[in-house]
Gaussian input, Z-matrix of N, CA and C with variables (Angstrom, degrees):
# hf/3-21g

backbone

0 1
 N
 C     1     B1
 C     2     B2     1     A1
 N     3     B3     2     A2     1     D1
 C     4     B4     3     A3     2     D2
 C     5     B5     4     A4     3     D3
 N     6     B6     5     A5     4     D4
 C     7     B7     6     A6     5     D5
 C     8     B8     7     A7     6     D6
 N     9     B9     8     A8     7     D7
 C    10    B10     9     A9     8     D8
 C    11    B11    10    A10     9     D9
 N    12    B12    11    A11    10    D10
 C    13    B13    12    A12    11    D11
 C    14    B14    13    A13    12    D12
 N    15    B15    14    A14    13    D13
 C    16    B16    15    A15    14    D14
 C    17    B17    16    A16    15    D15
 N    18    B18    17    A17    16    D16
 C    19    B19    18    A18    17    D17
 C    20    B20    19    A19    18    D18
 N    21    B21    20    A20    19    D19
 C    22    B22    21    A21    20    D20
 C    23    B23    22    A22    21    D21
 N    24    B24    23    A23    22    D22
 C    25    B25    24    A24    23    D23
 C    26    B26    25    A25    24    D24
 N    27    B27    26    A26    25    D25
 C    28    B28    27    A27    26    D26
 C    29    B29    28    A28    27    D27
 N    30    B30    29    A29    28    D28
 C    31    B31    30    A30    29    D29
 C    32    B32    31    A31    30    D30
 N    33    B33    32    A32    31    D31
 C    34    B34    33    A33    32    D32
 C    35    B35    34    A34    33    D33
 N    36    B36    35    A35    34    D34
 C    37    B37    36    A36    35    D35
 C    38    B38    37    A37    36    D36
 N    39    B39    38    A38    37    D37
 C    40    B40    39    A39    38    D38
 C    41    B41    40    A40    39    D39
 N    42    B42    41    A41    40    D40
 C    43    B43    42    A42    41    D41
 C    44    B44    43    A43    42    D42
 N    45    B45    44    A44    43    D43
 C    46    B46    45    A45    44    D44
 C    47    B47    46    A46    45    D45
 N    48    B48    47    A47    46    D46
 C    49    B49    48    A48    47    D47
 C    50    B50    49    A49    48    D48
 N    51    B51    50    A50    49    D49
 C    52    B52    51    A51    50    D50
 C    53    B53    52    A52    51    D51
 N    54    B54    53    A53    52    D52
 C    55    B55    54    A54    53    D53
 C    56    B56    55    A55    54    D54
 N    57    B57    56    A56    55    D55
 C    58    B58    57    A57    56    D56
 C    59    B59    58    A58    57    D57
 N    60    B60    59    A59    58    D58
 C    61    B61    60    A60    59    D59
 C    62    B62    61    A61    60    D60
 N    63    B63    62    A62    61    D61
 C    64    B64    63    A63    62    D62
 C    65    B65    64    A64    63    D63
 N    66    B66    65    A65    64    D64
 C    67    B67    66    A66    65    D65
 C    68    B68    67    A67    66    D66
 N    69    B69    68    A68    67    D67
 C    70    B70    69    A69    68    D68
 C    71    B71    70    A70    69    D69
 N    72    B72    71    A71    70    D70
 C    73    B73    72    A72    71    D71
 C    74    B74    73    A73    72    D72
 N    75    B75    74    A74    73    D73
 C    76    B76    75    A75    74    D74
 C    77    B77    76    A76    75    D75
 N    78    B78    77    A77    76    D76
 C    79    B79    78    A78    77    D77
 C    80    B80    79    A79    78    D78
 N    81    B81    80    A80    79    D79
 C    82    B82    81    A81    80    D80
 C    83    B83    82    A82    81    D81
 N    84    B84    83    A83    82    D82
 C    85    B85    84    A84    83    D83
 C    86    B86    85    A85    84    D84
 N    87    B87    86    A86    85    D85
 C    88    B88    87    A87    86    D86
 C    89    B89    88    A88    87    D87
 N    90    B90    89    A89    88    D88
 C    91    B91    90    A90    89    D89
 C    92    B92    91    A91    90    D90
 N    93    B93    92    A92    91    D91
 C    94    B94    93    A93    92    D92
 C    95    B95    94    A94    93    D93
 N    96    B96    95    A95    94    D94
 C    97    B97    96    A96    95    D95
 C    98    B98    97    A97    96    D96
 N    99    B99    98    A98    97    D97
 C   100   B100    99    A99    98    D98
 C   101   B101   100   A100    99    D99
 N   102   B102   101   A101   100   D100
 C   103   B103   102   A102   101   D101
 C   104   B104   103   A103   102   D102
 N   105   B105   104   A104   103   D103
 C   106   B106   105   A105   104   D104
 C   107   B107   106   A106   105   D105
 N   108   B108   107   A107   106   D106
 C   109   B109   108   A108   107   D107
 C   110   B110   109   A109   108   D108
 N   111   B111   110   A110   109   D109
 C   112   B112   111   A111   110   D110
 C   113   B113   112   A112   111   D111
 N   114   B114   113   A113   112   D112
 C   115   B115   114   A114   113   D113
 C   116   B116   115   A115   114   D114
 N   117   B117   116   A116   115   D115
 C   118   B118   117   A117   116   D116
 C   119   B119   118   A118   117   D117
 N   120   B120   119   A119   118   D118
 C   121   B121   120   A120   119   D119
 C   122   B122   121   A121   120   D120
 N   123   B123   122   A122   121   D121
 C   124   B124   123   A123   122   D122
 C   125   B125   124   A124   123   D123

   B1=1.4415
   B2=1.5266
   B3=1.2837
   B4=1.4588
   B5=1.5326
   B6=1.3095
   B7=1.4679
   B8=1.5150
   B9=1.2934
   B10=1.4590
   B11=1.5152
   B12=1.2811
   B13=1.4587
   B14=1.5154
   B15=1.2813
   B16=1.4593
   B17=1.5268
   B18=1.3169
   B19=1.4630
   B20=1.5232
   B21=1.3096
   B22=1.4583
   B23=1.5181
   B24=1.3036
   B25=1.4693
   B26=1.5281
   B27=1.3165
   B28=1.4651
   B29=1.5299
   B30=1.3308
   B31=1.4607
   B32=1.5287
   B33=1.3230
   B34=1.4684
   B35=1.5262
   B36=1.3168
   B37=1.4634
   B38=1.5252
   B39=1.3223
   B40=1.4594
   B41=1.5282
   B42=1.3286
   B43=1.4642
   B44=1.5280
   B45=1.3247
   B46=1.4602
   B47=1.5235
   B48=1.3098
   B49=1.4691
   B50=1.5303
   B51=1.3249
   B52=1.4613
   B53=1.5260
   B54=1.3316
   B55=1.4555
   B56=1.5279
   B57=1.3225
   B58=1.4639
   B59=1.5148
   B60=1.3081
   B61=1.4609
   B62=1.5223
   B63=1.3090
   B64=1.4634
   B65=1.5229
   B66=1.3028
   B67=1.4549
   B68=1.5331
   B69=1.3269
   B70=1.4687
   B71=1.5314
   B72=1.3242
   B73=1.4635
   B74=1.5268
   B75=1.3206
   B76=1.4647
   B77=1.5242
   B78=1.3467
   B79=1.4670
   B80=1.5254
   B81=1.3189
   B82=1.4661
   B83=1.5233
   B84=1.3213
   B85=1.4622
   B86=1.5289
   B87=1.3251
   B88=1.4589
   B89=1.5277
   B90=1.3371
   B91=1.4676
   B92=1.5289
   B93=1.3179
   B94=1.4610
   B95=1.5245
   B96=1.3222
   B97=1.4647
   B98=1.5188
   B99=1.3337
   B100=1.4646
   B101=1.5246
   B102=1.3260
   B103=1.4631
   B104=1.5165
   B105=1.3331
   B106=1.4658
   B107=1.5307
   B108=1.3241
   B109=1.4667
   B110=1.5208
   B111=1.3244
   B112=1.4737
   B113=1.5332
   B114=1.3056
   B115=1.4697
   B116=1.5165
   B117=1.3179
   B118=1.4576
   B119=1.5214
   B120=1.3442
   B121=1.4522
   B122=1.5022
   B123=1.3188
   B124=1.4643
   B125=1.4514
   A1=108.52
   A2=116.24
   A3=121.01
   A4=110.23
   A5=114.63
   A6=118.93
   A7=109.37
   A8=115.07
   A9=119.17
   A10=108.28
   A11=114.86
   A12=119.89
   A13=109.80
   A14=114.69
   A15=120.57
   A16=109.63
   A17=115.01
   A18=119.60
   A19=108.99
   A20=115.45
   A21=119.88
   A22=108.68
   A23=116.49
   A24=122.35
   A25=111.48
   A26=117.14
   A27=120.52
   A28=111.34
   A29=116.59
   A30=120.20
   A31=110.55
   A32=116.49
   A33=119.81
   A34=110.23
   A35=116.77
   A36=120.87
   A37=110.41
   A38=117.40
   A39=120.79
   A40=110.88
   A41=116.82
   A42=120.26
   A43=110.94
   A44=117.28
   A45=120.19
   A46=110.48
   A47=116.94
   A48=121.69
   A49=111.02
   A50=117.27
   A51=121.11
   A52=113.34
   A53=117.82
   A54=120.65
   A55=115.61
   A56=117.56
   A57=119.50
   A58=109.74
   A59=117.19
   A60=121.31
   A61=112.66
   A62=117.22
   A63=120.00
   A64=109.14
   A65=116.55
   A66=121.45
   A67=111.92
   A68=116.45
   A69=123.56
   A70=113.45
   A71=116.43
   A72=122.60
   A73=108.22
   A74=116.62
   A75=121.99
   A76=111.60
   A77=116.57
   A78=119.94
   A79=112.29
   A80=118.18
   A81=120.18
   A82=112.00
   A83=118.02
   A84=121.63
   A85=112.87
   A86=116.76
   A87=121.59
   A88=109.09
   A89=117.75
   A90=120.95
   A91=113.84
   A92=118.36
   A93=120.20
   A94=110.33
   A95=117.13
   A96=120.81
   A97=111.28
   A98=116.32
   A99=121.23
   A100=110.51
   A101=116.70
   A102=121.01
   A103=113.01
   A104=117.39
   A105=121.27
   A106=113.57
   A107=117.26
   A108=118.04
   A109=110.55
   A110=117.08
   A111=121.27
   A112=111.05
   A113=116.33
   A114=121.81
   A115=111.75
   A116=119.00
   A117=122.17
   A118=112.21
   A119=118.07
   A120=121.68
   A121=114.43
   A122=117.62
   A123=120.76
   A124=109.98
   D1=136.91
   D2=-179.94
   D3=-73.20
   D4=150.39
   D5=175.26
   D6=-66.98
   D7=142.98
   D8=176.43
   D9=-119.10
   D10=155.47
   D11=179.65
   D12=-133.09
   D13=178.39
   D14=178.21
   D15=-69.82
   D16=153.34
   D17=174.25
   D18=-66.04
   D19=155.25
   D20=174.14
   D21=-65.54
   D22=151.19
   D23=-176.41
   D24=-54.54
   D25=-39.77
   D26=-178.47
   D27=-63.72
   D28=-37.42
   D29=179.51
   D30=-68.10
   D31=-41.94
   D32=178.51
   D33=-62.83
   D34=-47.13
   D35=-177.86
   D36=-61.59
   D37=-42.62
   D38=-179.17
   D39=-60.77
   D40=-44.44
   D41=-179.85
   D42=-65.62
   D43=-45.92
   D44=178.81
   D45=-61.78
   D46=-40.17
   D47=-179.83
   D48=-65.26
   D49=-40.64
   D50=-177.57
   D51=-79.58
   D52=-33.58
   D53=-168.69
   D54=-118.85
   D55=-12.73
   D56=177.79
   D57=-69.55
   D58=131.96
   D59=-173.84
   D60=-71.16
   D61=-33.83
   D62=-175.27
   D63=-148.88
   D64=127.30
   D65=175.06
   D66=55.06
   D67=36.96
   D68=178.73
   D69=61.58
   D70=25.19
   D71=179.81
   D72=-119.91
   D73=144.53
   D74=-177.43
   D75=-84.60
   D76=55.17
   D77=-178.75
   D78=-66.35
   D79=-17.72
   D80=-179.04
   D81=-62.83
   D82=-17.77
   D83=-179.90
   D84=-95.98
   D85=-2.55
   D86=-176.80
   D87=-127.75
   D88=94.86
   D89=-176.01
   D90=-53.66
   D91=-37.37
   D92=-179.77
   D93=-62.86
   D94=-44.45
   D95=178.82
   D96=-69.50
   D97=-40.82
   D98=179.38
   D99=-59.16
   D100=-44.93
   D101=-178.21
   D102=-72.82
   D103=-23.74
   D104=-176.93
   D105=-85.67
   D106=-17.55
   D107=-177.44
   D108=-71.87
   D109=153.19
   D110=-179.75
   D111=-60.94
   D112=148.00
   D113=-178.99
   D114=-58.87
   D115=-33.55
   D116=-178.93
   D117=-65.68
   D118=-26.40
   D119=-178.82
   D120=-87.62
   D121=1.20
   D122=-177.26
   D123=-85.18

């Protein structure tokens, strides 16, 4: 198996920017975080 490494910073930022539900964070996968965020950010 080939060695794998972390994605380049630009790739990570692009994905978080496109798919993160709030503030570039994947809170949609964490109900506790989703419920705790302010109503204006939903």
